[in-house]
N, C-alpha and C positions, 0 to 999 in steps of 0.2 A: 336231447342235446340240451333241454333245459333243465334237466338233472345234474348233467356235468356241471353246467354254468354254477346252481346252486351250490355243489360241493365247492368248487374253487373259489367262490365268494365267503363261505365257511371258513375256508384255510384261512384266507387273506385276514378275514376279522381276527381269529384267533393269533394271527402272529403280530397284527397292531396292536392288539391289547398287550401280548406278552411283552413286546417294545417298551410300550407306555407304562406296564407294570415294574420293568427292569428300571427304566427312568424314575419313576417314584419312589421306589425301594433306594436307589442310590443317594436322590436327596434326602429322603428320610433318615438314611445312615449319616450323611456329613451333619446334618440338624442335630442327630444324637452325640455324635463325636464331640462337636462345639459344646454343646451343654455338659457332656461328660469332663471336659477340658476346665470349665470354669464353677462348675460346682464343688463345694468343700465339704457339703453334707455328706458323713459316712454311709448312711442308708440309703439315701439316693444316689450317690457314686456308685455303691456295688450295683443297684438295681439296672442302671445305666448300663455298667460294666456286661452285666448278664444279660441284656436284651443286645449288645452289639456282639458279644461272643456267640448270640445264637445265629447270627447272619456270616454272611462269606466274607471275612476279613482277609487282607494279605499277612504275610506274618508281621510285618514291619507295623499294621496297627494293632496287632495282638501284642506285642512288644511293648507299643506306648501304654496301652492299657494297662497292663501288669506293671509296669512301672509307675504309672499314676497310682493305681491302688495300693500297691507297696510302700512309697513314699507318704503317702497321706497315713497309711496305717501307722507309720512309723511315727508320724508327726504327732497322733493321737496318742501313742503309749500302747496301742494294740499291739503288742508284740507278737502273740500266735500269729494274728492275720497277716502281719508284716511278714514275719517268716514264710509263711504259705505263699505269699504272693512274689517275694524274692527268691525262692525254689523254683517256681514257674517262670518267672522272668530267667533264670539261669538256664531252664530248658528250652526256652525259646529264643535263645541268642546264642551265637557262637562268637568265640573269640577273634576268629578271621573275618568275620562280616562285622562286628559291634565288638571291637575290643574294650573298650571303655565302659559299654553299659555292662557287658559279661562280667568285667573284672568288678565292679561296683555290686553287681547282684550276688558275686561269693562274698565279699567283703562285709556288707551289710548283713548278710545271715550271721557272719561270726558276732556284729555289733548285737544283733537282736538277741544271740543267744547268750552274750556277754551279760547284757541286761536281765534277762530271765534268770541269771545264776546258774546257767549250764556252761560252765568254765572249761569242761574238756573239750565239747563239742565245738565251744568258741574257739579255740585253740587250734581245732582241726580246718576249720572254715578260713580261720587267719591265715593257717600255712598255706590253703590252697590257694588263696588270694595274693600270696607273698610271690608263689612262684611265676603268677602271671604280672605281678609288677615288675619282676626280673625281666621277662619277655618285653614288657612295655618300655623298657629302659628308664625306669622313672625312679631313681633313688629318694627322692621326698617320699614317694608311695611306699616304697620297701621301709623307710626309716618308720613309717606312721604305724605300719602294721607291726614291725619287730616291737615298738612302745606297747602296742596292742595285748600282743602277746606276753609280754614281761610284765602286763598288769594283771591280766589272767592267771599269772603262775603265782604273782605275789597275792592275790586274793585267795589263791590254794595254800598259801605259806610255802612255797618252794621258793626260797630266797636265792638259791643257787642260779637257778635256772630263770629266774626274774631278772636277776643282776646281768646274766649274761647277754641277754636280747636287749636290755637297756642300754649296755654298753656299745652293741652291735649299733642301735639306732641312734645314739650320741655320736659316734664316728661320723656316720653319714650326715647328721644336723651341723657338724662342724664344718661340713662343705658346702652342703646345698640351701640347710635348714635357715629360716628368720630368727630373729631374736625371740619372738614368741616360742617358735619350736626348742629352741636350745633351753629356755626356761623351763618348759613343760617337762624336758626330760630328766632336769636337774630336780625338778619338783617329783618326779616317781623316783628317781634313784634315793633321794633324803629318805622315803618311805622305808625302804632297806635298811638304812640305818638305825630308822627306831626298832624294826625288828631285831636289829642286832644288838639294840641296846646302846648303841651310839647316839645318846640324845642331843649332846651339845653341837656334836657335829651334823644331825639331822636339822637341829633349830637354827644353826649359822646358815646352811644352805637355803633354808625356807625363807629366812631374812633377804638373803641375796635374792631370790627368785621372786619374793613380794616385793620388792623396790623396781624390779623389771616388768612386773604385772602394773604396778601403779604408773610405770611411765609410759607403758602400754595402753592404759585405760582399760585393761580386760578385768573387768569386774568379775567374771565367772572362774578366772584363775586366781584371782585374789581371795574369793571365797574357798577355794579348794586349798590355797596357802594356809587361811586360819584354821580349816576343820583339820590338817594334818599336824600344825603346831598345836592344836590342841590334844592331839593323840601323843605327841611327843611329850608337852606337860602333864599330861595323865601318868604316862609310863616314868616319868623322872619323879612323880609325887607332889607336882605343883598343881594342886587341884584346883584353886580360885583362879590359877590361869587359864587352866585347860579349859573350866566353865565359861570362862570369858569369850575366847575364841571358838569355841563350839556356838555360843551365842551367834556371834557375830557373821558366823557361816550360814548358821539356820535362817537369820532374817534374810540374807540374799536370795537363798533358795525357796524361801517362802514369797518373796516378790515375784520369782519367776516360775512357781509351781512346778519345781523338778523334782518328782516324786520320787525318783530313785535316791538322789540327795538327801531328801527329806528323810528317808526312813534310815540312811548312814548317819545324820546328824542326830538324831532323836534316839538311836541306839546307843552313841557315844554319849550323849546326854543321860539317858537312863544309866550308864554304867558312872558315871562321875557323880550324878547325885547319889546313887547307891553308898558309893564310898564316905561322901560326907553327911550319909543318913538322913537326905532327904526324900523320905519313901514314897511320900506323896507324888512328889515332882518325878522321881522316879518311874513309879506306875505309869503315870501319864506319858511320858517320853517311850516306856516300851511299848504300851499299847498304839501310840500314835506311829512308831516305827513299823508295827505289825501291819496297821492298816494300810500304810504306803506301800509295805512289801506285797501285800496282796490285792492292791490296788493296781500294779504293774506285773504281777504275778512272776515274782523274782523269789525263787527258793532260796538261792543265798541269803538274801538279807531275810527274807522270812526265818532261815536257820538262826542268823546273828540276834533278829527281834524275839525269838522264842526263847532263847537261851539266856537273854539279860530278863526276860520277863519273868523265866522259872527262877531265877536268883533274886529278884525282887518279892516274887509271892512266897517265896521260902522266909526271907527276912521277916516278912509282914505276917506269917504264921499261917497261910493259904497253903498247906501242906498237899492237899490232894490236886487243887488245879496248877500248881505249882509242878508235881509230879507228871501230870498230864501233857504240860507245856515241855518239860524235859525231854519227857520219852518222845515226842514228835521233832524235838531238836535233834536228841541223838540219831534218829532215824534218819533224819534228812544228813546228818554231818557223816553218816556211813556210807548215804548213799553217794555223796558228792565228795568223798573222801577228804573229809576236812578233820585230818589227824588231832589237832589242838583242841576242837571244838569235843571231841571224843571223849578225850582225856579230861577237858574241864565238866564234862557232863557226867563220867564217872564218879568224880569226886563230890560233885552236887547231888547226884543221887544216892551216894553214900550217907551226906548231911540229912537228906529227906527221909531216909530209912530209920537213922538215928532218931530222928526229930518223930518219927510214928512208932517210935519202941521197940523197933526190928532192928536190933543191934547185931545179931547173928548176922543178917544180910547186909547192913552197914559196914561190917567188918570185912564181909567176903566182898563187898565193892571196893572199899577202901585199898584192898590187896590187889583186885584187877586194876584201880588206878595206879598204885606203884609198879605193878609188873609191866603197863602201859608206858609210863613215865621211863621205865629203866630200858625198854625196847626202843624208845625214840631216842633215848640217851647213847644206846649201844650202836644204834644206825649211825649218830653223828659222830660218835668218837669212831667209828669204822671210816666214816667219810676223812675225818681229820687224819686216820693214821694212813688212809691212801694218799691224801695231799702230802704228808711228810714223807711217805716212802718215795713218790715222785720225785718230791723235790731232793731228798737223798741223790736218787740215782740220778737227778739232772746234775747236782754237785759234782759227782764222781767225774760224769762224762765231760762237764766242763774243765775239769783238773786233765783230764787225758787230753783235753783238745788244746788246753794252755803247754802241755808238756810238749805236742806234737808242732805246737806254732813256735815253740823257743827253738826247738833242734833246726826247723825250716828258716828262721832267722838265722842262726849261725852260719848255714848253707849260703845264705844270701849274703851275709857280710862278706865272708871269702870270694865269694864271685865277686863282689862289688869291688873288694880291694885290688884284686887281679885288673880290673878294668879303668882303675883310678888314673892311670897313668896315659892311658889311650884319651881318656875324658880330658885331662888335665892340658895335655897336648892340644887336642880339638879347640879348647876354650882359648887357648893362646893364639893359635890360627885364626879363631872366628874375631877375636879382641884386635889384630892386627889389621884383617878385612875392614871390620868397625871403623877403627881409627881411618883407615882411608877413604872410606865412604864418605866420614863425616866432613873429613878435610876438602873433600871434592865438592860435598854439598854446599858447607859453607862459602866456597869460593864462588859458586853458582849463585847463591842467595846475594851474596856482597854484591856480585855484578846485577842481578835482577832488581834488588834493592835500589841501586844507583839509577838503575833507568827508570823504575818506577818514580823515585824522586824527581827525576828530570819531567815524565811526563805529569806528574801531579802538579809541579811548579808551572808547567806551560798550560795545563788546563785550568790552573787558579787564576792566571794572568788574564786568559779568554774569559773566563767567566767575570772576573774584575771588570774587563772592559765592555761584556754584554751588559753588565748591572749598571755601570754607569750611562750606556746606551739608553736603559730603560729608564733610568731615573730623568735622562733630560727627556726622553719622550713623556714622561710623566709630569715634567714641569711645563713642557710643551702642552699638553692634553689640558692641565690644570688653568695656564693661562689662556688657553682657548676658551675654555668652559666660562672664565670669568668674563673674556670679551664679548663672545656670542650672548651671554646672558646679558650684559649690559645694551647690547645692540639691538635685542629682540625687546626689552623691557621700556627701553627709550621711546619707540613708535607705539608700544603696547600703553607707556602710560598715557600718550597723547588720545590713544583710542578709546582707552576706557573712560579718560574724563570726558571726551566729547560724548560719547555715548551717553555717560550719566546726566550730562547737561540736557542733551535732548530729550533723555527718559522722564525728568524735572522739570523740563518746558523753560531752562535756563538760556534762552535765546530769542532773538528777534524773527518774525515768520519770513521777513526778507534778505536773514542771514542764514536759512537753512540749507540753501544749496552750499553755500562756502563752508558751514562746518561738515557736510556731508564730504566734500571735498577733501578736508582736511581728514578725515577719516581714512578716506581712499586711498590717499597719498601714503600713510603712514601703514595703511594694508598691504600697498604694493610693495613698498621698501620690505616688510616683513617676508612677503611672499620672494622678493629678489635675495633677501639673505638665505631663505630656505634653499631655491634654487641653486646658490653658489656651492652650499655645503652637498647638494645631491649630486652637482657636476663633480665636484671634487672627487667625491666616492666614485663617482662612474669612471672618472679618467684613473683612479688608483686599481679600480678593477677592469681597466682596459675595456669598457664598455661603453664609452661616449662615441657616437659616431657623426661626423660632420655631412651636413648637408648642401651640397655645392648647388647654387641657382645662380642664373644670369642678372645682373643689377647694375644700376648705376651707382659708383663708389663716391661720386661728387654728392648726389642727391643724399646719400646716407650719412655722408659728414655734414651735409647742410642741417640734416633731422637731429644730429648728435648736439652738433653747436646751439640749436634752436631751443633743443630741452637742457642745455647745461648754461644757457645765459641767464635764466630766471634766477639760479642757484648762486652765479656768480655776482648777479645784482643786487641779491639780498645781502650779502656781505660786501658790498662797497666795490668789488674787484672789477676789473675792465677784461672782458673775455675777446680776444682778438684771433680772426681765423685768417691764413695765409694759404691760397689755395694756387699751386702752380701747375695743376692738371688741366685745367681748363673749366669749360662750362660742364662738360661731362666725362665720363671716363668708363665706360661699360666694360665689366669684367666677371669671372668666374671664379667666386669664393662662397664660404659659408656666411652669408650676410647677417645673420643672427648673431654668431660668433665675433666677426669682425666689430659690429656695433657695440658687443659686451665688452670685447677690450678697449674700444676708446672710451664708452661711458665710463668703465673703471678708470682709466688714465685721467681722463679730465675730471672726474669726481675727486679723485685723491688730490691732483693739483689744488682744485678749489678749496679743499678742505684744509690740507695744510699751507695754504697762503693766506696772510692777514691783511695784507694791504699791497697795492699792487696790480700786477697783471697775471692772466694766464693766456699763453699763445699756442694754438693749434695748427702745426704748418705741415703741410702735405703736398708732396714732390715724386718726381720720378726718380727711378733708379735702374740700372744696369738688370736686376732681374725682377724688379716689379716696381713698388711703392714703399715709400717712406712716410712714416707719420710721426712727428716731433711734438711733445707738450712740454712746453717752457714754462715754469713759473718762477715766482719770485718771494718762494716761501723760506720755510726755515732750514729748507737743505737738510744733508746726511753727513756724517764722518763716513770714514773708510769701513770701521768695524759694522756700522749699520747698514751700510750698502751691501757687505757679505750676506746678510741674512734677509735680505729685503724680498725675495722672490720665496721664502721658505714659507711653508704652510703656517698658519695661525702666528704669523711672525711679524710684528712692526719694528720701527728704529729701536725703542726701549718703551718700558712701562710708564714712563712719564709721559710718552707719545699717547699712548692707550687712554690714558687718564684724561688728559687735555682734548684728544680731538675726538676719541672713540674708535671705533671700527673693530670688525673681527679677525684680521688679517689673512684673509682668503682673497682679495679681491686681486692683488696682484700675483700671487702664486696662480690663482686659476687662469688669470690673463697670458702668462707666461707659459703654461701649458697647452693653452689652447692655441699662441701663437706658433708654438713647436708642432703641434699636430697638424698647422695648415704649411708647414716647412719654414716658418719664420722665427722670428727673436725678438726679445726685448733687452735692451740694454739702457743702462742710467750712466749718466754724469752729474754729479751734485758736489757740493762744496757747503760747509756747514754755515749756516746763516746767508747764504747767497743765493737760494734756489736750487730747483734740481731741471734736469731735462731728460726726459725718458723717450727712448727711440724705439719704434715698433715699425718692423723691415718685414715686409710678408711679399713672398713671391707671386708674381701673377702676369698676365698680359691683356692688353687692351684688345677689344673685340667691337667689331661692327654691331650696333644692336639690332636684333630681330624684331619682326613685327609682333610675335608675341609678346617679347620682353616690354615692347613699348607699349602695348594694352595695358599690359598686367602694372605698368609702373604708373598708370593713372588710376587713382583713387576709384573704385566702381561703387556705383550705388547700390544700396542694398535691395534685395528685390523679396517680396513676398514668395513663400514657398507653397506647394500645394501638394497634399497628400496624408495619409495616416501613418502616425508613428506610435510603435508601442515602447513603453516605458516602465522597465523593471525597477525597481528601487525599493529596498525595505524602509528605508527612512523617511517617515511621512513628509517632515518638512522639505528634506531634498527632493522629493517625489513634486510637493506643490510648488518648489522653485522653478524645476526643472519645466515643469508642466507651463508654468504661468510664462515662461520664457519662448516655448516652442508656440503656444497660442498665438504668442506676440508676433510671431513671424508668420503667422497664417497657416497652421498646420493643425488637423485634428490629432487628439492625442488621448492614448486607451493607458491609463497607469494602472499597474498592478504591484503587489509588495514583496511577491516572490516568485523564483524559477517554474514552479508547478501551475501558479495561474498564467504565467507567461506562454507557456508551452499550450495551454488550452485554448487562450485566447489568440495565440499565431494560428492555430490550426483550425479555428471558428472564423476569425474576422480577416485574415491574411493581410496585415498592414504590410505598406511598403518599405518601411524601415523599422528595425528593433534595436533599443538600447537595452543591454542587459548589465545590471550591476554583478559584480564578480561573486562578492558574498552575499549571501540571502539565508534567511531560514528555510525551514521545510524542503527546498531544492536550491541548491547553489547555481551561479552563473553558469559556469564550465558544464554542469551535469544537463543545465537544460540546453545549451548550444549542442550538446552531443546527441541528444534525444530528438531534437529539431531537425538536427542531420540524418538522423534513421529514419523520419517521418517523411523525408523528402522536402521539406521547407526551404528556399534558395532564394529568398530575399536577403536583402544587406543586414547583416548583424553586426553590432559595434560594442566593443566590451567598454563598460561606464566603470571605471575604476578609481580607488585612491591611490592606488601602490605603483608610481610613476617610473620604477625603476626599470633599466632598457631590458635586462635577462626576461623580465615577468612579461612585458611587454614583446617581446620576441618569442615567447612560448605562447601567447595569445594569436598572435600572427601565425604562427605555426601550427596551431588547430585549425585555422580556417577562417577564425574572424576577419571582417571585412577591415576592420580598424579598431583604433581605441580612441575612448576620449577622456581626458583625468579630469579628476575632482581636485581643487574649484574649479568650475567651469570657465572656460575662455569663450566669451560669445562668439567671435569672431573665428575661432577654429570651429566649434560647434557648427555654426550657420555653414562654413566651407565645406565642411565633412557631408551635412545633410543635404547641402546643395549638388554636389556631385552625383547623388542620387534621386533626385525629386525634381519635378517642375518647378518652375519659377511663373511668377505674374506682374502684376504690376510692381513699380519702385515703392518701396517704402522705408522711412527712416528705421535704423537699427535700434530698436528699444531698450530702455534701461527700464525695466520694471523696477517700481517699487517692492522692495520686500521686507520693509521695517517689520509690517505684521508677521511675517515668518520666522524674522528673528527672535522677535518675543515670544511666538509659538513654540519654537524650539527651546528657548531658555526656558519656559513654563513647565516642559516636559522633563525638566532635570531631576526633578523629584522621582519620577517614575525611575528613569535610569540608575538613579542612585540605589533606590530600592532593588532595581534587578541586579546590579553590580555586586550588591552585599548578598542578596541571596544567591547567586551563583558561585560567589567566592566561599561563602558556608558550608555549601556542597561540594567544594570542588569540581565544579562542573566546568573545566577549562575550554570546553567547545564553545560552551553559552556564552562565558566570559570573552571569547575572542570575538563571538558575534556581535556583543554587546559594543565592544570597543571598536570594530570596524564602522557599525553603524556610527556611532558617534564621531568617529573620524571623518567622516566623509561630510557630514552635516556642519562640523566645526570649520573645514576647509572650506567648502563653499560660502559659511555667513562669517569667515575670517576672525573665529573666534581662536586666537591662536595656541593660547596656553591649553587650552581644553584641547585643540588639534594634536599637540606636541606629546600632552601626556597620554591621547588613547592611542597616538602612534607608536609610543614606546611600549605601551602594554600589548598591543596587537602585534608587534613584531614579536616580542618575546613570547606570546603565545603560539606563534607560526612556526616557531623555531621549537618549539617543546619535543619533536620527535628527534630532531639532530643534535639539539644542545638542551637538555632538559634543564629547566629551571627550577630553583628550590620553592617550597610553599611560601616561605618567608620574602624572597625575591617577589614573587607574584602579588603576594599582600603588599607589600611596598608600593608597587605599581598603581594598584587598583586604588589603595588609599591616597595616591596622587592625584588620581584623576578624580575620585570623589572630591577632593579638597577644590581642586579646579571648577569641578560644576558647582558647589557651594556658593564659592566667592563669586559665581557669576549669578547665582541666585540673588545674593544679597547686595 
């Protein structure tokens, strides 16, 4: 048993070691692969490849190794090694799995063989790659390979095949090639012109190509053009120009260390220097050409360099060395079938024999040279004869075809002649039909044109009418803006002046209460203006609701009379009240709206009466009650009466300038009267006063106990409980906290919705006041989260957005109610008293908030910086939070200009989703708000 356990333990150990060994080998293989990819040193790269190939590799990994070795060897001009690895790459890849890589492996074999001077083998590999390029459906690859094959034939001095392949490549480049490609192929074709002794044509092509290369910034192409222009100038006998262009080409190839082209250019320079008897320079360039040819192991270049070196040495008298180099040159020429250099070699060898005194051998070699020249010439003549014969046969065939075409044309003419009558009749019938169709279409078009003109005229009249209405609306809007601006600035001037005096101590201590009352009076006036605008908007949007309650109409009239008496007295007018209803008249109407209409009518009457009296008469009618406001003021004519109940309208502009006013009061009053089932009419005579008659249908009711109790002003009682206040603006938070504490409540104040949720779930306050727009978490999100957590205490929405549809949304979500900003203390108190217990009676305090106003204004520098930063970043969400925060506080502290500017920006940003504003519009609104903040600071 123990022996079996030991054997089992040994087997497990061997298995674990095998797993760890495989894991270690895999990690080492990955590390070697990464090192192989990044190294550029050839010995190190070969060593890493050997190590990797000795391990188990996938075929894909082997292909990657062979590809990396081949490309690096080619970069280093190590052509034997490059050829070896490209051949291995071809063996380990297939066209089906790796088509592009397999194609490149074969093509690059041809390139390497070309650079080695193995031109015949290069053509074979190029041709194999060309077949694959056809399968790849790549015209550009095909054109490149055809150009390479042509270049190989060119270097083998086979101009016919070279030109054939160049022309095929040129046709493909014309369709799919770039400007570079088209210039390259023209450059190659120009080389053939040189070989055919058409030097002027070749030079003209080279100059055009050179312009293209210079425009493309192709320095290598420019150098090639210079080199070939040197060849053209050499062949045409312009040796100095040839020398100049060879040297230009040589400078570029020296800068890039291109051994192949350096060997070519040194060979050319050796030939030209030999022609101009610069033997030392010729010898230097010939030896340099041989050095670079040996460096890259290119036999074709070595052949050319040996050939010119032998000629230079012959001229310099080094007969033996010249003969050795010449024999090597001839041997290489025979091996690579370079017919021209074989012929030239025989001529030079004859000169060498003559120079050595072996005249018999010299004559023999000269005869071989002549025979070889004749054989080449005979071949060329035979080719020319073959071309001439094929052209002759082609001409004969063309004549026969031409004759056949003439016979066929005669037959066609006869057939056409027979069908002319038929065609002519058909044409006549077609013309008759076309004329009928044209006449019919013209009649239809004339009728349609007449109808279209009538519709256009009608539509034009409609557009003109709409344009007139729009112009009138724009004029009304402009007049309203001017009026409302004047109405706002008048009390605002008094508020700012009084506030500035108080800040600078320009008052008597005993007058402080009076000064503050002036500010409050004008602030109330501004609030009334804003409420009028909002009421008009609500009525037009059909969102103004009436709140019917039971009240004593006589008591309401007495309140209005008492309020207006001070205004009449200040103007020296007599305000009379003629009550025909009795001591009381209990009814059910919207008390606030009735009071609003009466105040508007009395205020207008007092405003437009300069001396005399204003009378408020109240009496019974069959349907209800009739109010009459009679004044001895300026009166109105018939045209003015027509427009008196229009929005933003007064009698005329002179009345606006003399008496002020926004033009909203009477329009709003008429619409409110209509909503209650009544109406307002007017009788007036210019210069003799006016009489406004307000009829409202209602019934008299016996007063209920609750109504009589409510009619008595109740003393304010202190409240007991804990209230959580969530308000993001610190000055608003301090003001509301101060008021709540003044009526006996304990206050928990927080600055965002997230803190509100935490405090509600830990402190469980009796009432929660949630500002709607706050950072981190807004009021709506906080409300939803509290509902999900089961919090069931009263939650009020605290918001500066007093639009009725928004309030309806809050109530629909489940809010207990809403409280608007700026705060109305009585409404605040009543809303809280409905949910909290009361204690002893105490006066409803008016806490001093001057320190809060000062603190709020002091924060304007920070607000300006925040607005500027968020505008620059186009963070419109943060901008909207800034504007809403400033709006709430400005409304509470009666900073009307700041509140209006903040409200415009807030509404614009809130409507971004449905009606996006441009960046310029938002910037203009932000700049206006910053301007108002800056004015308050100064």
